[in-house]
N, C-alpha and C positions, 0 to 999 in steps of 0.2 A: 506494500497499501505505499503512495506517495508520499510524504508529508508539505500542504500545501510553502509557500514562502514563508506566508502571514503566522503561519501560526507558529508557538514559541516549542522551544525540545524541550519542554517541563513538562506536566499536566500537574495541574495542580486546583481540583475542584474547590468548594467552600466547602463540603466536609472537611475537608480535612487541616490534619499543620503540620506542614516537612518539618523536620529536626534533619540538619547537618549537624557529626559531631565529629570536629577536626583534632587529629595531634600534634604539635604544630612539625617536633619531632618530625614528622609522615610526610609533608608535601617534600615535593617533588622539586631537582634541581632544575630542572626545565621552565611548571608550572611559575620555580621563584623571577625568571628572568622574564617571563609572560608578563604577570604584576609592574615590575618594575614602566611596564609601558601603562597601565589600566592607570596611576596610580595622580591625582587633582592635583596641582598647585599647592590646593589648600592643604589636601591630604600629606604633603614632603611636606613644606613644612612646623604642621603637624610632627609628623618625625623625625623633624626636627630636633624637636622640639625635646623630648623625652633623655639623657642623658644618658641612663643606661644603653647600652644596646643590647642587650637582649632585648630589652622593652621599646627598645628602635624594633626589629625582627616582630617581633611580636602580634606591631604596630601592624608594618604590611602584610605580612601574612594571613590578618582577621581581615587588615582592608581589601588587600588582591579579592583571599580568596569570597567575602561577599555580595564582592563588584561580579567575579566570574559566575557564579551562585542569580543573583536575582539577573544574568540579564536570562541565564535557561530559560527563562519562565516571561519573558517579555518578549515580541516578534521582532523580529525587524532590531535587533536593542545590543549595542559590543559590548562588553563592560567597562570601559572607560568616555564610553559617553552617557550611561548615568550623571546625575547629576540628587546628589543628594541636601537638605535638609535642613534645619532642628526649632524646636517650637519654644512659646519662652521661656519652659524648662527645662530645654537639652536636650527633647528627646531626637533623633533624627529618622528622618522623615526621609523618601524615596517622590520626589520632582514628580509629572508627571507619571505616579504608581500607580497603574491599569490595578487598581482594582489591590492590588498589593498590602502586606503592610509583615512588616520582619524589627524582627528583634537578635541585640547578640549578649552573651555574653563569656568570659573566659578565664578560667584557677591554671593557677602553675605553667602546664605545655595540654592544655584543649581549649578550646572553645569550642561554644554551641552557635548558630546561631538557626533562630526559627521564619516558620513564612506559612503567608497565614494573605484566605483572598480575602474582604472585607468584613476584615474582625479586626482589633485588635490585642498583639499578646504584646507577656512580658515573659522573658528569655533567662535562667541563672541556673552559673554548674560551677559549684565549690572544691578545690580540695579539701579531702576532710585531716589538718592535721593532727593525729597523735596527741600534737607535743604542748595541741593549747589548751588554756580551764574553759573550760565548757561549761564547768558552772557557776561560774565570775560570773561570764557575760547573761547566757542565761535567762538569772536574776534579776541580771542589770535590762535587757531591751525586751521575753518573752511579760506574757504572762502566767498572772504564779500557775492556776489552772494544765498548760501547757507546759510546765517544766516541773511544779514540784509535786503537782497531783498530779500525772500521765509520771512516771518515771516512777510514783510508788505501785499502778494498776501492773496488777498480774495477767493472765503471764505479760514481761514483759516481752518482746518478738526482736526487739536490738539495742547496740549498748548506744549510754547516755553522750555520747560522742555519736552515734547516728541518731538518738535524734533531736538531738540539736542541728547538725549539720541537715538535716532534713527541711526544719520550723527554718534556719533560717534563706534556705534558695526557696521555700517557697511563703518567706514574707518578701525577701529582692524580688521576684516574679510577680508578685503582686503590684510593689511599687514601681515596679518599671512597665505592668501594664497599664499604669491609670497614668504615666507618668510627668509623673510628680518627685520621684526620685527620693534621697533621706528627706527632702522635703513633707514625707508620708508619713509620721514616727511608727517603729516597730509596735508600741505602746496602745498603739487609736486600733490597735484590733488585734486579733487571736483565732488561732483556729482550736475547732474540736473533735471528736474522729481520725486523726492524726491518724492511728494504724490502722480506719479503717478504708470502704469499702463508697463514703456517703462522707467525704473530709465535709467538715462546711470553715466561711470567715462568721465570722462572729466580731460587728462593728462596734467601737464603744465610743464616748464622748468624742462628736470629733471628727467622724472620717461616718462618711455618706457615701456608697459603693458609685462612682462614675456608670458602671456599666452591672450586669445579670453575671460574675466570675466565676470561672471554677476550672478544679488545676487537675494540675500530672508532675506527678514524681515522680523516681526513679535512680535509683545506687548502679551506679558505671561501676566500669573496672576495679571495683572493690575497694577506690580512696578517693572517690566522686558523688556528687546528689547533684538530681541534678530535674528540675521543677518551672516549672510550667507553669501561668497560669495565658486566662485567654477568653476570650467574650464569648457569651451564650445566644443567644440570639435562636428565634423560634426557627425560621425559613430552616436554615442550619443542620437540626436533630441529631444521630448522633456522631458527634467529634471523633475521627480515625486520628490519631500518632502515626505518622510513617516516620522512622529512621533510613534518612539516606545516607549511601556512602559515597565520600565522596573523593574523588581522585582523578590525581593532575599529577 
């Protein structure tokens, strides 16, 4: 079957969310060469602003991969022709987006890029550092029912560290979906039934959800916590989370 010149290289239905998980160390030298032609002057200036060579390399790969992936969803579009803008909260969006929404996050050696049509989303990935004092951080940022009550419940399916990073990734994903980042404090909402299929968002004083948010979470490669917050619309039906393999 022939493909029209006006057809995108990747199909994405309205009831799907595509998640692209990329390891910085797995990107081929050939891809790195092409990425150099994709970045805008603004992106190159932003990259140069990082003092760490490692951070510059991570930014370079993230932006190159993002441009490559998004262009595959849009007909007659090249990675270097995409134009981005940011809203008043600093959340990046595509200009002339063709109904596409995206969000990305990176931690240590991995980056996650989420793509959807006609709905907002936020993604977060966290490397689960065993040395981190999660108890103190959790009591500063989490609702008591998420931590003090939850970790005493039996049976307990994961370690306290796993529980911490699941909650942290979920909260980060929601603040990114709302487009407000840390301007939406973690103590203005909490989650209940975290370790069930009926995870629920519980707003408190000061936060009124702008959308009907739904959530997805998964542990990746034993030491990463991945979460997605996405807008649920009646027309979507059941949402399918589809992991895509990045091969360049």
